[in-house]
C-alpha positions in Angstrom: 49.6 38.3 -24.2 48.7 39.4 -20.7 45.0 39.3 -21.6 45.3 35.7 -22.9 47.2 34.6 -19.8 44.5 36.2 -17.5 41.7 34.7 -19.6 43.3 31.3 -19.4 43.7 31.5 -15.7 40.0 32.5 -15.3 38.9 29.5 -17.4 41.1 27.1 -15.5 39.8 28.4 -12.2 36.2 28.0 -13.3 36.8 24.5 -14.5 38.6 23.6 -11.2 35.7 25.1 -9.1 33.0 23.3 -11.0 34.8 20.0 -11.0 35.3 20.1 -7.2 31.8 21.1 -6.3 29.6 18.6 -4.6 26.4 17.5 -6.4 23.6 19.1 -4.5 20.9 16.9 -6.1 22.4 13.6 -4.9 20.3 11.9 -2.3 21.1 9.7 0.6 19.8 6.2 1.2 18.8 5.4 4.8 18.1 1.9 5.9 16.9 0.6 9.3 17.2 -3.1 10.4 16.0 -4.6 13.6 16.3 -8.0 15.4 14.7 -9.8 18.3 13.0 -13.0 19.2 9.5 -11.6 19.9 7.2 -9.1 18.2 8.6 -5.6 18.1 7.2 -2.1 18.4 9.3 0.4 16.3 9.4 4.2 16.0 11.6 5.6 13.3 12.2 8.8 11.3 10.8 8.5 7.8 11.7 10.3 4.5 9.7 13.3 5.4 11.7 13.6 8.7 8.7 12.8 10.9 8.3 10.0 13.4 6.4 6.9 12.3 5.4 3.9 14.5 4.7 0.3 13.6 3.6 -2.3 16.1 3.8 -6.0 16.4 6.3 -6.6 13.6 8.8 -9.4 13.3 12.6 -9.3 13.5 12.8 -9.4 9.7 11.4 -5.8 9.5 13.5 -3.4 7.5 12.8 0.1 6.1 14.6 2.0 3.4 14.1 5.4 2.0 15.9 8.1 0.0 16.2 11.7 1.1 18.0 14.8 -0.1 18.1 16.1 3.5 21.6 16.8 4.8 22.5 17.3 8.4 19.2 15.9 9.7 19.1 13.4 12.5 17.3 10.1 12.0 16.2 8.0 14.9 15.3 4.3 15.5 13.6 3.0 18.6 13.0 -0.8 19.0 11.1 -2.3 21.9 10.2 -6.0 22.3 6.7 -6.8 23.3 7.7 -9.3 25.9 10.9 -7.6 27.2 13.4 -9.9 25.5 16.6 -8.7 23.9 16.5 -6.6 20.7 18.9 -4.9 18.3 18.8 -2.2 15.7 21.1 -0.6 13.1 21.0 2.5 10.9 22.8 2.4 7.5 23.4 5.6 5.5 24.5 5.3 1.9 25.2 1.5 2.4 27.5 2.0 5.4 26.5 1.1 9.0 26.3 4.4 10.8 25.3 3.1 14.2 23.9 0.0 15.9 23.1 -1.2 19.4 22.0 -4.4 21.1 20.1 -4.6 24.4 19.2 -7.5 26.6 16.6 -5.3 28.4 14.2 -5.1 25.4 14.7 -1.5 24.3 17.2 0.1 21.9 17.3 3.8 20.9 19.8 5.0 18.3 20.3 8.0 16.1 22.5 9.0 13.2 23.1 12.2 11.2 22.7 12.3 7.5 25.9 13.8 6.0 
């Protein structure tokens, strides 16, 4: 009887442990959005966690990628070509993580992937 009880407890503990563990293969979706009234120069962290730059884009520019990285910082820098106001936002897994607006023509923001 004692062996059955101990065996049952071990099985229940194993089921509980597996059911509560976080899926390690699930990725995170990162999305950048920008805004401004002039052409924009943008530097951002891409899926391979390196900095990329695009120049002369419009305020409709967005960039989305998936990553399995956790704990990494992603960065977005937006600069208007003519110094007019700009804004930028970073979304992680569909939720706005950070955003900023600037009348001086430059925004720098960062967020950490959970």
